[in-house]
Backbone atoms as SQL, in Angstrom:
CREATE TABLE atoms (id INTEGER PRIMARY KEY, chain TEXT, resi INTEGER, resn TEXT, atom TEXT, x REAL, y REAL, z REAL);
INSERT INTO atoms VALUES
  (1, 'A', 1, 'UNK', 'N', -0.110, -15.858, 14.827),
  (2, 'A', 1, 'UNK', 'CA', -0.739, -16.611, 13.252),
  (3, 'A', 1, 'UNK', 'C', -1.908, -15.223, 13.566),
  (4, 'A', 2, 'UNK', 'N', -2.305, -14.835, 12.266),
  (5, 'A', 2, 'UNK', 'CA', -3.454, -13.505, 12.045),
  (6, 'A', 2, 'UNK', 'C', -4.940, -14.458, 12.334),
  (7, 'A', 3, 'UNK', 'N', -5.874, -13.748, 12.935),
  (8, 'A', 3, 'UNK', 'CA', -7.426, -14.403, 12.786),
  (9, 'A', 3, 'UNK', 'C', -7.692, -13.659, 11.592),
  (10, 'A', 4, 'UNK', 'N', -8.854, -14.874, 11.603),
  (11, 'A', 4, 'UNK', 'CA', -9.501, -14.725, 9.919),
  (12, 'A', 4, 'UNK', 'C', -10.023, -13.537, 9.460),
  (13, 'A', 5, 'UNK', 'N', -9.831, -12.655, 8.562),
  (14, 'A', 5, 'UNK', 'CA', -9.944, -11.190, 8.397),
  (15, 'A', 5, 'UNK', 'C', -9.485, -10.087, 8.998),
  (16, 'A', 6, 'UNK', 'N', -8.428, -10.627, 9.419),
  (17, 'A', 6, 'UNK', 'CA', -7.280, -9.338, 10.164),
  (18, 'A', 6, 'UNK', 'C', -6.030, -8.919, 8.816),
  (19, 'A', 7, 'UNK', 'N', -6.347, -9.781, 8.215),
  (20, 'A', 7, 'UNK', 'CA', -5.479, -9.247, 7.367),
  (21, 'A', 7, 'UNK', 'C', -6.011, -9.024, 6.197),
  (22, 'A', 8, 'UNK', 'N', -5.988, -7.452, 5.347),
  (23, 'A', 8, 'UNK', 'CA', -6.344, -6.902, 4.600),
  (24, 'A', 8, 'UNK', 'C', -5.200, -6.154, 3.332),
  (25, 'A', 9, 'UNK', 'N', -5.637, -6.407, 2.307),
  (26, 'A', 9, 'UNK', 'CA', -4.942, -6.211, 0.984),
  (27, 'A', 9, 'UNK', 'C', -5.088, -5.099, 0.480),
  (28, 'A', 10, 'UNK', 'N', -4.197, -4.145, 0.111),
  (29, 'A', 10, 'UNK', 'CA', -4.514, -2.672, -0.637),
  (30, 'A', 10, 'UNK', 'C', -3.325, -2.452, -1.260),
  (31, 'A', 11, 'UNK', 'N', -3.575, -0.864, -2.278),
  (32, 'A', 11, 'UNK', 'CA', -3.014, -0.530, -3.119),
  (33, 'A', 11, 'UNK', 'C', -2.189, 0.809, -2.566),
  (34, 'A', 12, 'UNK', 'N', -0.576, 0.540, -3.338),
  (35, 'A', 12, 'UNK', 'CA', 0.151, 1.649, -2.631),
  (36, 'A', 12, 'UNK', 'C', 0.285, 2.676, -3.868),
  (37, 'A', 13, 'UNK', 'N', -0.381, 4.178, -3.829),
  (38, 'A', 13, 'UNK', 'CA', -0.372, 4.965, -4.606),
  (39, 'A', 13, 'UNK', 'C', 0.632, 5.789, -4.446),
  (40, 'A', 14, 'UNK', 'N', 1.077, 6.613, -5.478),
  (41, 'A', 14, 'UNK', 'CA', 2.442, 7.486, -5.838),
  (42, 'A', 14, 'UNK', 'C', 2.067, 8.714, -5.264),
  (43, 'A', 15, 'UNK', 'N', 2.539, 9.651, -4.679),
  (44, 'A', 15, 'UNK', 'CA', 2.412, 10.966, -4.408),
  (45, 'A', 15, 'UNK', 'C', 2.596, 11.699, -5.489),
  (46, 'A', 16, 'UNK', 'N', 3.211, 11.208, -6.248),
  (47, 'A', 16, 'UNK', 'CA', 3.668, 12.360, -7.349),
  (48, 'A', 16, 'UNK', 'C', 2.509, 12.414, -8.543),
  (49, 'A', 17, 'UNK', 'N', 2.695, 11.019, -9.166),
  (50, 'A', 17, 'UNK', 'CA', 1.766, 11.336, -10.589),
  (51, 'A', 17, 'UNK', 'C', 0.498, 10.889, -9.897),
  (52, 'A', 18, 'UNK', 'N', 0.261, 9.780, -9.108),
  (53, 'A', 18, 'UNK', 'CA', -1.171, 9.228, -8.785),
  (54, 'A', 18, 'UNK', 'C', -1.382, 8.054, -9.282),
  (55, 'A', 19, 'UNK', 'N', -0.285, 7.238, -9.458),
  (56, 'A', 19, 'UNK', 'CA', -0.826, 6.006, -10.497),
  (57, 'A', 19, 'UNK', 'C', -0.610, 4.887, -9.176),
  (58, 'A', 20, 'UNK', 'N', -1.347, 3.657, -9.434),
  (59, 'A', 20, 'UNK', 'CA', -1.468, 2.650, -8.716),
  (60, 'A', 20, 'UNK', 'C', -0.192, 1.812, -8.339),
  (61, 'A', 21, 'UNK', 'N', 0.916, 1.541, -8.333),
  (62, 'A', 21, 'UNK', 'CA', 1.857, 0.820, -9.002),
  (63, 'A', 21, 'UNK', 'C', 1.907, -0.465, -8.210),
  (64, 'A', 22, 'UNK', 'N', 2.014, -0.876, -6.887),
  (65, 'A', 22, 'UNK', 'CA', 1.900, -1.928, -5.948),
  (66, 'A', 22, 'UNK', 'C', 0.652, -2.258, -5.189),
  (67, 'A', 23, 'UNK', 'N', 0.800, -3.599, -4.858),
  (68, 'A', 23, 'UNK', 'CA', -0.516, -4.395, -4.110),
  (69, 'A', 23, 'UNK', 'C', 0.221, -4.812, -3.157),
  (70, 'A', 24, 'UNK', 'N', -0.076, -4.689, -1.742),
  (71, 'A', 24, 'UNK', 'CA', 0.845, -5.110, -0.409),
  (72, 'A', 24, 'UNK', 'C', -0.399, -5.061, 0.913),
  (73, 'A', 25, 'UNK', 'N', -0.075, -6.439, 1.764),
  (74, 'A', 25, 'UNK', 'CA', -0.984, -7.073, 2.665),
  (75, 'A', 25, 'UNK', 'C', -0.666, -6.311, 4.193),
  (76, 'A', 26, 'UNK', 'N', -1.333, -6.096, 5.128),
  (77, 'A', 26, 'UNK', 'CA', -0.916, -6.172, 6.386),
  (78, 'A', 26, 'UNK', 'C', -1.829, -6.390, 6.980),
  (79, 'A', 27, 'UNK', 'N', -1.404, -6.647, 8.928),
  (80, 'A', 27, 'UNK', 'CA', -2.173, -7.193, 9.544),
  (81, 'A', 27, 'UNK', 'C', -3.182, -5.953, 10.100),
  (82, 'A', 28, 'UNK', 'N', -4.502, -5.707, 9.903),
  (83, 'A', 28, 'UNK', 'CA', -4.879, -4.097, 10.508),
  (84, 'A', 28, 'UNK', 'C', -5.214, -4.187, 11.930),
  (85, 'A', 29, 'UNK', 'N', -4.543, -5.307, 13.023),
  (86, 'A', 29, 'UNK', 'CA', -5.315, -5.317, 14.157),
  (87, 'A', 29, 'UNK', 'C', -3.707, -4.803, 15.023),
  (88, 'A', 30, 'UNK', 'N', -2.301, -5.617, 14.232),
  (89, 'A', 30, 'UNK', 'CA', -1.374, -5.214, 14.686),
  (90, 'A', 30, 'UNK', 'C', -0.577, -3.226, 13.802),
  (91, 'A', 31, 'UNK', 'N', -1.069, -2.986, 13.148),
  (92, 'A', 31, 'UNK', 'CA', -0.879, -1.739, 12.364),
  (93, 'A', 31, 'UNK', 'C', -1.894, -0.850, 11.890),
  (94, 'A', 32, 'UNK', 'N', -2.195, -0.337, 12.620),
  (95, 'A', 32, 'UNK', 'CA', -3.693, 0.687, 12.671),
  (96, 'A', 32, 'UNK', 'C', -3.598, 2.071, 11.723),
  (97, 'A', 33, 'UNK', 'N', -2.374, 2.374, 11.557),
  (98, 'A', 33, 'UNK', 'CA', -2.210, 3.150, 11.053),
  (99, 'A', 33, 'UNK', 'C', -1.363, 2.951, 9.468),
  (100, 'A', 34, 'UNK', 'N', -1.519, 4.142, 8.513),
  (101, 'A', 34, 'UNK', 'CA', -1.615, 3.651, 7.044),
  (102, 'A', 34, 'UNK', 'C', -0.087, 4.060, 6.836),
  (103, 'A', 35, 'UNK', 'N', 0.113, 3.117, 6.149),
  (104, 'A', 35, 'UNK', 'CA', 1.720, 2.777, 5.668),
  (105, 'A', 35, 'UNK', 'C', 1.954, 4.128, 4.830),
  (106, 'A', 36, 'UNK', 'N', 2.933, 4.193, 4.507),
  (107, 'A', 36, 'UNK', 'CA', 3.780, 5.141, 3.492),
  (108, 'A', 36, 'UNK', 'C', 5.471, 4.586, 3.276),
  (109, 'A', 37, 'UNK', 'N', 5.644, 4.369, 2.107),
  (110, 'A', 37, 'UNK', 'CA', 7.037, 4.021, 1.603),
  (111, 'A', 37, 'UNK', 'C', 7.430, 4.293, 0.633),
  (112, 'A', 38, 'UNK', 'N', 9.049, 4.459, 0.470),
  (113, 'A', 38, 'UNK', 'CA', 9.473, 5.001, -0.725),
  (114, 'A', 38, 'UNK', 'C', 9.711, 3.584, -1.489),
  (115, 'A', 39, 'UNK', 'N', 9.052, 3.676, -2.628),
  (116, 'A', 39, 'UNK', 'CA', 9.182, 2.775, -3.837),
  (117, 'A', 39, 'UNK', 'C', 9.273, 3.172, -5.120),
  (118, 'A', 40, 'UNK', 'N', 9.836, 2.737, -5.790),
  (119, 'A', 40, 'UNK', 'CA', 10.449, 2.854, -7.399),
  (120, 'A', 40, 'UNK', 'C', 8.882, 3.305, -8.242),
  (121, 'A', 41, 'UNK', 'N', 8.669, 4.273, -8.476),
  (122, 'A', 41, 'UNK', 'CA', 7.809, 4.301, -9.246),
  (123, 'A', 41, 'UNK', 'C', 7.931, 4.256, -11.019),
  (124, 'A', 42, 'UNK', 'N', 7.061, 3.653, -12.036),
  (125, 'A', 42, 'UNK', 'CA', 7.654, 3.466, -13.339),
  (126, 'A', 42, 'UNK', 'C', 7.145, 4.214, -14.172),
  (127, 'A', 43, 'UNK', 'N', 6.250, 5.242, -13.826),
  (128, 'A', 43, 'UNK', 'CA', 5.984, 6.181, -14.223),
  (129, 'A', 43, 'UNK', 'C', 6.468, 7.465, -14.704),
  (130, 'A', 44, 'UNK', 'N', 7.372, 7.440, -13.325),
  (131, 'A', 44, 'UNK', 'CA', 8.132, 9.085, -13.102),
  (132, 'A', 44, 'UNK', 'C', 9.496, 8.629, -13.036),
  (133, 'A', 45, 'UNK', 'N', 9.605, 7.423, -13.203),
  (134, 'A', 45, 'UNK', 'CA', 11.510, 7.243, -13.245),
  (135, 'A', 45, 'UNK', 'C', 12.212, 7.630, -12.276),
  (136, 'A', 46, 'UNK', 'N', 11.533, 7.001, -10.938),
  (137, 'A', 46, 'UNK', 'CA', 12.605, 7.751, -9.678),
  (138, 'A', 46, 'UNK', 'C', 12.076, 7.124, -8.476),
  (139, 'A', 47, 'UNK', 'N', 12.367, 7.187, -7.488),
  (140, 'A', 47, 'UNK', 'CA', 11.720, 6.607, -5.875),
  (141, 'A', 47, 'UNK', 'C', 11.253, 7.802, -5.840),
  (142, 'A', 48, 'UNK', 'N', 9.750, 7.511, -5.263),
  (143, 'A', 48, 'UNK', 'CA', 8.626, 8.539, -4.634),
  (144, 'A', 48, 'UNK', 'C', 8.005, 7.913, -3.604),
  (145, 'A', 49, 'UNK', 'N', 7.338, 8.682, -2.633),
  (146, 'A', 49, 'UNK', 'CA', 6.564, 7.994, -1.594),
  (147, 'A', 49, 'UNK', 'C', 5.704, 7.459, -1.674),
  (148, 'A', 50, 'UNK', 'N', 5.065, 6.241, -1.885),
  (149, 'A', 50, 'UNK', 'CA', 3.878, 5.878, -1.838),
  (150, 'A', 50, 'UNK', 'C', 2.739, 5.511, -0.897),
  (151, 'A', 51, 'UNK', 'N', 1.586, 5.782, -0.795),
  (152, 'A', 51, 'UNK', 'CA', 0.742, 5.711, 0.417),
  (153, 'A', 51, 'UNK', 'C', -0.476, 4.822, 0.330),
  (154, 'A', 52, 'UNK', 'N', -0.722, 4.321, 1.580),
  (155, 'A', 52, 'UNK', 'CA', -1.202, 3.069, 1.007),
  (156, 'A', 52, 'UNK', 'C', -3.049, 4.192, 0.497),
  (157, 'A', 53, 'UNK', 'N', -3.739, 2.845, -0.070),
  (158, 'A', 53, 'UNK', 'CA', -4.897, 3.908, -0.885),
  (159, 'A', 53, 'UNK', 'C', -6.161, 3.369, -0.500),
  (160, 'A', 54, 'UNK', 'N', -6.496, 2.199, -0.860),
  (161, 'A', 54, 'UNK', 'CA', -7.852, 1.202, -0.852),
  (162, 'A', 54, 'UNK', 'C', -7.362, 0.345, -0.390),
  (163, 'A', 55, 'UNK', 'N', -8.640, -0.378, 0.188),
  (164, 'A', 55, 'UNK', 'CA', -8.720, -1.592, 0.445),
  (165, 'A', 55, 'UNK', 'C', -8.830, -2.575, -0.762),
  (166, 'A', 56, 'UNK', 'N', -8.197, -3.669, -0.986),
  (167, 'A', 56, 'UNK', 'CA', -8.576, -4.426, -2.268),
  (168, 'A', 56, 'UNK', 'C', -9.569, -5.827, -1.396),
  (169, 'A', 57, 'UNK', 'N', -10.246, -6.242, -2.774),
  (170, 'A', 57, 'UNK', 'CA', -10.802, -8.115, -2.631),
  (171, 'A', 57, 'UNK', 'C', -9.893, -8.680, -1.752),
  (172, 'A', 58, 'UNK', 'N', -10.423, -10.012, -1.386),
  (173, 'A', 58, 'UNK', 'CA', -8.827, -10.756, -1.207),
  (174, 'A', 58, 'UNK', 'C', -8.680, -11.838, -2.191);
């Protein structure tokens, strides 16, 4: 179980068009590096690389 405050929420931003399409969370104690995923961008209408952008509130 994660400690209080260890899990953060952040947005995933398309590397092609720059739109924020997804919001997800991670345990910052276990995963210190930034996340890069291949996700579907509805603005580009194809799968593109999405990178971790900014921390969001709870």
